[in-house]
C-alpha positions, 0 to 999 in steps of 0.5 A: 324825495324833494332832492330827487325831484330836482336831480334832472335839473341839477344834472342838466346844469352840471353838464351844461357847465362843461359847454364851450363859453366864449371868453373873448369874441363869439363861439365860432371865432373867439376864445372859449374858456378851454382855449383861455386855460390852455393859453394859461397852462402854456404860459405857466409851463414856459415860466417854470422852464425858464425859471429852472433854466436860470437855476441849472447847476451841477448840484441843484439848490432849492426845492423848486430846482430839485423838483424839476430836476427829479422829473427830468431825471425820471423821464430820462432814466425810466422813460427814455433810457428804460424804453428807448435805450441808450442810443435813441433816448436823446432824440425823443426826450424833449418831445416826451418831456414836453408832452408829459409836463404839458399834460400834467399842467393842464390836468392840474388846472382842471382841479383848481377851484374856479379853473376847472376847465382843463383842455384835457377834459375835452376830446380835442386836446387829447386827440391833438396829443395823440396825432402828435405821437402818431406823426412822431412814430411814423417819422421815426419808422420811415427814418429807421426802417423805411416806410414800406419796411415798417408797414411790412414788419408790422402787417406781415410779421415773419413766421405767420402762415400766409392765409392769416395775413388776409385777416392780420394785415388790415387789423395791424394797419388799423392799429397803426393808424387808428387804434393807437391814437384812439386809445391814447385819446379816449384814455386821457379824455375819459379819465379827466372828464369822469373825474371832473363830473364826479367832483362836480356832482359831489359839490352840487349835492353838497350845495343843494343839501346845505343851501337849497334843502328845506330841512336844514337840520338834516340837510347840513350833515348830509351836505357836509358828507358830500363836501368831504367826499368831494374833497377826497375825490379831488385829491384822488383826481390830483393823483390821476392827473399825474398818473394819466400824464405818465401813462400817456408818456409811457405808451407814446414812448412804447409806440415810438420804440416799436418803430425801431428795428429789433436788436 
């Protein structure tokens, strides 16, 4: 029962570890740990891209060049051409590729020991990505259909009885402006923060049973089990890091494709 008596304090400590802590300056005007790792992830991604650019060849050589080439080709074929079509994918691939890779790098940073402060584990960064997507598909719609043409096609689809428009039009407009960005934001943020909390909880229990528990004979085996469970969840979170970046990129592409006229 001793472990459960200390559980509320451990939970409070765990939750407080996700609070913003200034690394440079103060909390209002300085750089928090989330901003710091966001800058680090940006630098890492730039280094990867510049290193790849220097190795670009007709036939890529080396595992690094082949790995980056595979990611780009996958985004081109399955995300770009597969959803947007052969006419439009080139315009949007740089945006979608940047979005996917930036989210992956930030998600992976969140599971590295000592660096588990990913910007995607806060609601702000996924919201910025979602607003970025919102701006992209509205700009595309205004260019391809005209602003009113896009709103008319989405809010007043053909073949629907006119009384239904009274209910349908505000719902569709709400989807275009709020629901799509909210779904992108909540999906990415909730998956990343829940993964961090699960892993951190397992490691906190492991630390308690191995170090703080009074009965070491029983505590060490239980702590070892919690530690193994934490490692398994860490591997699963690495898979989720790639999966959520892929889902975000796919949904962003679908929203952009819906801004084009139907063929």
